[in-house]
Each structure stands twice: as C-alpha cells, then as structure tokens.
Residue frames relative to the residue before (quaternion, step in Angstrom):
aa qw qx qy qz dx dy dz
M 1.0000 0.0000 0.0000 0.0000 0.00 0.00 0.00
S 0.4310 -0.7228 0.4859 0.2361 3.56 -0.84 0.96
K 0.3826 -0.7278 0.5149 0.2425 3.56 -0.99 0.76
F 0.6203 0.5252 -0.3504 0.4654 3.61 1.25 -0.07
L 0.4692 -0.6634 0.5147 0.2735 3.52 -1.18 0.70
G 0.4342 -0.6592 0.5441 0.2846 3.51 -1.18 0.62
R 0.7091 -0.4533 0.3351 0.4236 3.54 -1.32 0.24
R 0.7003 0.4740 -0.2816 0.4535 3.59 0.87 -0.85
Q 0.6419 0.5064 -0.3344 0.4686 3.57 1.01 -0.77
F 0.6343 0.5227 -0.3262 0.4669 3.58 1.01 -0.77
T 0.6568 0.5161 -0.3097 0.4543 3.59 0.92 -0.91
F 0.6535 0.4989 -0.3149 0.4743 3.57 0.94 -0.89
G 0.6580 0.5095 -0.3124 0.4581 3.60 0.91 -0.84
A 0.6577 0.5124 -0.3061 0.4596 3.55 1.00 -0.85
A 0.6491 0.5115 -0.3162 0.4659 3.58 1.01 -0.81
V 0.6602 0.4927 -0.3062 0.4771 3.57 0.96 -0.84
A 0.6403 0.5172 -0.3260 0.4650 3.61 1.01 -0.76
A 0.6481 0.5180 -0.3193 0.4580 3.56 1.01 -0.83
A 0.6709 0.4942 -0.2968 0.4664 3.55 0.99 -0.83
T 0.6959 0.4692 -0.2849 0.4629 3.58 0.92 -0.82
S 0.5652 0.5924 -0.3987 0.4130 3.58 1.18 -0.34
L 0.5880 0.5779 -0.3570 0.4391 3.55 1.31 -0.29
V 0.5810 0.5769 -0.3704 0.4388 3.57 1.28 -0.31
F 0.1018 -0.7956 0.5969 0.0195 3.56 -0.73 1.13
P 0.5826 -0.5269 0.4562 0.4181 3.57 -1.23 0.26
A 0.6470 -0.5679 0.3382 0.3801 3.60 -1.08 0.64
D 0.6803 0.4771 -0.3144 0.4591 3.63 0.91 -0.80
A 0.6287 0.5021 -0.3486 0.4807 3.64 1.03 -0.61
L 0.6413 0.5217 -0.3248 0.4595 3.57 1.01 -0.74
A 0.6402 0.5218 -0.3284 0.4583 3.58 1.00 -0.77
Q 0.6566 0.5069 -0.3186 0.4587 3.59 1.00 -0.74
T 0.7379 0.4251 -0.2451 0.4634 3.62 0.94 -0.79
S 0.5487 0.6492 -0.3977 0.3454 3.59 1.14 -0.45
T 0.6867 0.4597 -0.2918 0.4816 3.58 1.06 -0.67
A 0.6674 0.5123 -0.3080 0.4442 3.60 1.09 -0.65
A 0.7653 0.3127 -0.1802 0.5330 3.62 0.92 -0.84
P 0.4496 -0.6804 0.5005 0.2905 3.57 -0.93 0.84
S 0.3896 -0.7299 0.5109 0.2334 3.61 -0.84 0.85
L 0.4501 -0.6721 0.5142 0.2853 3.53 -1.09 0.71
N 0.5418 -0.6209 0.4733 0.3114 3.49 -1.15 0.68
A 0.5074 -0.6713 0.4490 0.3005 3.60 -0.83 0.97
Q 0.6301 0.5428 -0.3315 0.4455 3.57 1.06 -0.71
S 0.6681 0.4797 -0.3120 0.4756 3.57 0.98 -0.78
L 0.6105 0.5353 -0.3467 0.4696 3.60 1.11 -0.61
D 0.6480 0.5099 -0.3064 0.4756 3.57 0.97 -0.83
A 0.6533 0.5081 -0.3120 0.4666 3.59 0.99 -0.82
K 0.6536 0.4900 -0.3087 0.4873 3.60 0.99 -0.79
T 0.6405 0.5172 -0.3308 0.4613 3.58 0.97 -0.74
R 0.6538 0.5066 -0.3057 0.4715 3.60 0.91 -0.88
A 0.6599 0.4989 -0.3170 0.4639 3.61 0.96 -0.82
A 0.6648 0.4891 -0.3063 0.4744 3.59 0.98 -0.80
M 0.6622 0.5064 -0.3030 0.4618 3.60 0.98 -0.79
A 0.6160 0.5593 -0.3494 0.4308 3.61 1.09 -0.65
K 0.6485 0.5343 -0.3093 0.4454 3.59 1.12 -0.55
L 0.6610 0.5417 -0.2866 0.4331 3.59 1.25 -0.51
S 0.5238 -0.5935 0.5064 0.3420 3.50 -1.31 0.44
A 0.6924 -0.4759 0.3369 0.4249 3.59 -1.27 0.22
S 0.6712 0.4855 -0.3042 0.4703 3.59 0.97 -0.81
A 0.6294 0.5128 -0.3365 0.4771 3.62 1.06 -0.67
Q 0.6382 0.5255 -0.3241 0.4599 3.58 1.02 -0.77
A 0.6410 0.5203 -0.3128 0.4696 3.54 1.03 -0.81
E 0.6459 0.5188 -0.3175 0.4613 3.57 1.06 -0.79
V 0.6270 0.5254 -0.3345 0.4679 3.56 1.02 -0.76
E 0.6572 0.5040 -0.3094 0.4673 3.58 0.91 -0.89
M 0.6319 0.5267 -0.3276 0.4647 3.59 1.03 -0.76
K 0.6630 0.4943 -0.3060 0.4717 3.63 0.92 -0.86
V 0.6626 0.5011 -0.3073 0.4642 3.56 0.93 -0.89
A 0.6404 0.5179 -0.3211 0.4674 3.58 0.96 -0.80
S 0.6480 0.5204 -0.3144 0.4588 3.56 0.99 -0.80
I 0.6624 0.4855 -0.3080 0.4803 3.59 0.96 -0.81
F 0.6718 0.4985 -0.2979 0.4598 3.57 0.92 -0.88
R 0.6051 0.5515 -0.3483 0.4564 3.57 1.09 -0.72
R 0.7217 0.4377 -0.2464 0.4762 3.61 0.94 -0.85
Y 0.8463 0.1814 -0.0263 0.5001 3.58 0.78 -1.04
G 0.3626 0.7929 -0.4476 0.1990 3.58 1.26 0.03
D 0.6624 0.5103 -0.3218 0.4441 3.60 1.00 -0.69
R 0.6744 0.4829 -0.2832 0.4816 3.61 1.26 -0.34
L 0.6703 0.5238 -0.2779 0.4462 3.59 1.26 -0.34
S 0.4008 -0.6688 0.5651 0.2697 3.50 -1.16 0.69
E 0.6766 -0.4810 0.3556 0.4294 3.57 -1.28 0.19
E 0.6344 0.5267 -0.3281 0.4610 3.60 1.06 -0.74
Q 0.6429 0.5108 -0.3176 0.4743 3.60 1.01 -0.77
K 0.6400 0.5190 -0.3268 0.4629 3.58 0.99 -0.81
A 0.6590 0.5009 -0.3076 0.4693 3.58 0.97 -0.82
D 0.6331 0.5274 -0.3159 0.4704 3.57 1.10 -0.77
I 0.6551 0.5014 -0.3179 0.4673 3.61 0.92 -0.83
R 0.6296 0.5275 -0.3255 0.4685 3.58 0.98 -0.83
R 0.6601 0.5052 -0.2977 0.4694 3.60 0.99 -0.86
I 0.6599 0.5043 -0.3098 0.4630 3.59 0.90 -0.89
M 0.6563 0.5030 -0.3222 0.4609 3.59 0.88 -0.84
A 0.6665 0.5032 -0.3050 0.4579 3.59 0.95 -0.86
E 0.6939 0.4808 -0.2909 0.4503 3.60 0.93 -0.84
T 0.7047 0.4554 -0.2834 0.4645 3.60 0.99 -0.69
Q 0.5303 0.6546 -0.4117 0.3475 3.61 1.15 -0.37
E 0.6068 0.5718 -0.3493 0.4277 3.58 1.03 -0.72
G 0.6632 0.4869 -0.2912 0.4882 3.59 1.00 -0.83
L 0.6380 0.5217 -0.3331 0.4580 3.58 1.03 -0.72
E 0.6430 0.5148 -0.3290 0.4619 3.58 1.03 -0.76
K 0.6276 0.5205 -0.3361 0.4713 3.61 1.04 -0.70
M 0.6564 0.5024 -0.3144 0.4667 3.62 0.91 -0.84
R 0.6706 0.5068 -0.3005 0.4507 3.58 0.93 -0.84
A 0.6270 0.5537 -0.3244 0.4417 3.57 1.13 -0.67
F 0.6347 0.5157 -0.3345 0.4684 3.59 1.15 -0.47
H 0.2889 -0.8085 0.4928 0.1417 3.55 -0.40 1.25
L 0.0314 0.7857 -0.6142 0.0669 3.59 -0.80 1.07
E 0.2713 -0.7188 0.6147 0.1784 3.50 -1.20 0.64
N 0.6597 -0.5138 0.3542 0.4188 3.60 -1.17 0.36
G 0.7199 0.4609 -0.2503 0.4546 3.61 1.01 -0.73
D 0.4540 0.6923 -0.4600 0.3208 3.63 1.19 -0.03
Q 0.3247 -0.7516 0.5493 0.1669 3.53 -0.92 1.00
P 0.5955 -0.5684 0.4129 0.3897 3.59 -1.18 0.44
A 0.6092 -0.5756 0.4020 0.3688 3.59 -1.17 0.52
D 0.7772 0.1862 -0.1008 0.5925 3.58 1.03 -0.77
A 0.2288 -0.7534 0.6008 0.1384 3.53 -1.02 0.83
F 0.4431 -0.6842 0.5111 0.2724 3.55 -0.98 0.81
R 0.0257 0.7731 -0.6318 0.0495 3.54 -0.84 1.04
A 0.2442 -0.7819 0.5611 0.1192 3.53 -0.48 1.22
Y 0.0094 -0.7825 0.6225 0.0069 3.53 -1.08 0.71
R 0.5273 -0.6414 0.4629 0.3103 3.50 -1.17 0.60
T 0.5717 -0.6313 0.4040 0.3339 3.57 -1.05 0.65
E 0.6642 0.5164 -0.3341 0.4249 3.66 1.07 -0.49
S 0.7024 0.3623 -0.2659 0.5520 3.58 1.27 -0.10
R 0.4809 -0.6566 0.5036 0.2899 3.48 -1.25 0.51
P 0.5654 -0.5890 0.4316 0.3835 3.63 -1.05 0.62
G 0.7801 0.3080 -0.2485 0.4846 3.57 -0.94 0.89
E 0.5790 0.5713 -0.3779 0.4423 3.56 1.25 -0.26
E 0.4475 -0.6937 0.5054 0.2513 3.56 -0.96 0.93
K 0.2621 -0.7675 0.5627 0.1597 3.55 -0.84 0.96
P 0.4736 -0.6460 0.4921 0.3409 3.60 -0.99 0.64
H 0.4685 -0.7004 0.4753 0.2531 3.56 -1.07 0.76
V 0.6646 0.4599 -0.2936 0.5105 3.61 1.25 -0.35
H 0.4524 -0.6826 0.5054 0.2718 3.55 -0.94 0.91
T 0.5995 -0.5873 0.3962 0.3725 3.60 -1.14 0.53
A 0.6090 0.5423 -0.3667 0.4478 3.61 1.07 -0.55
Q 0.6587 0.4899 -0.3148 0.4765 3.60 1.03 -0.67
K 0.6010 0.5568 -0.3582 0.4478 3.58 1.12 -0.60
E 0.6629 0.5245 -0.3103 0.4349 3.59 0.96 -0.90
K 0.6174 0.5520 -0.3449 0.4418 3.62 1.09 -0.65
K 0.6611 0.5351 -0.3134 0.4223 3.62 0.99 -0.71
C-alpha cells in the first residue's frame, strides 16, 4: 500500500477540510451572528439547486456523499443555515473538481512554468559572470 495520497483522495480531503473550516465554536458563532447579515435559507437552496443542476449524476452522488460525511461528523454542531451553506459550497466546488480530474497527468509530468530566481541588478535572461567582481580586481 502506498503511503502517498492519490490526486482524488487529496482533493476529497481538501474539500472536506474547506467545508469543516466553516464550523466555528458556538461562542464565536454567537459573536459573529449579529455582526454579519445571515443569508436567506431560500436563496441558499436556490443556489444549491442551480449548482447541482450543472453536475452529472455521479458528481451529484459524490456531493451528497461528502455532505453526508460532514453532517455525520459535525451535524449536531451545525445550524440549519450552516448545513444549507455547506451543501451549497460542496455543490458549487464540485464542477471545478470535475474539470481538474478530467485533465490527465502522470506522476512524472513537470509544471508548465519553472521558478527561476534572478537578482534585481540583472535583467532576466542576461548571462551572469561566474567570477565575482572582487576576484576580477585581484587579477
């Protein structure tokens, strides 16, 4: 068994972590509930339905699986508005996940851009001398 996560396991873990980061302790939630205007539950449901309509049947099933997993772990700590918001977030982010999964990569594929640091006193692409200026003066 490999000790490294696959692309899909990592994506699932990242999505669950993002959704659970929305869960606050009860006293912190009480402090912020008066400061921030709450979203209407009907608008959340409408946004969720619109996002789910764009997804395939398998993607919809995956969203429901993720939501059920989150609710199983944290459902007793979440309000109905938070549950609706988590369902909406999972539905909206699933489309991006499907696009990333469709892009075929192998483990050995290199990034499109490589980071190349350069000093500010030289221009990018300009060849730097290998001998330091102090060594040049000695010669």
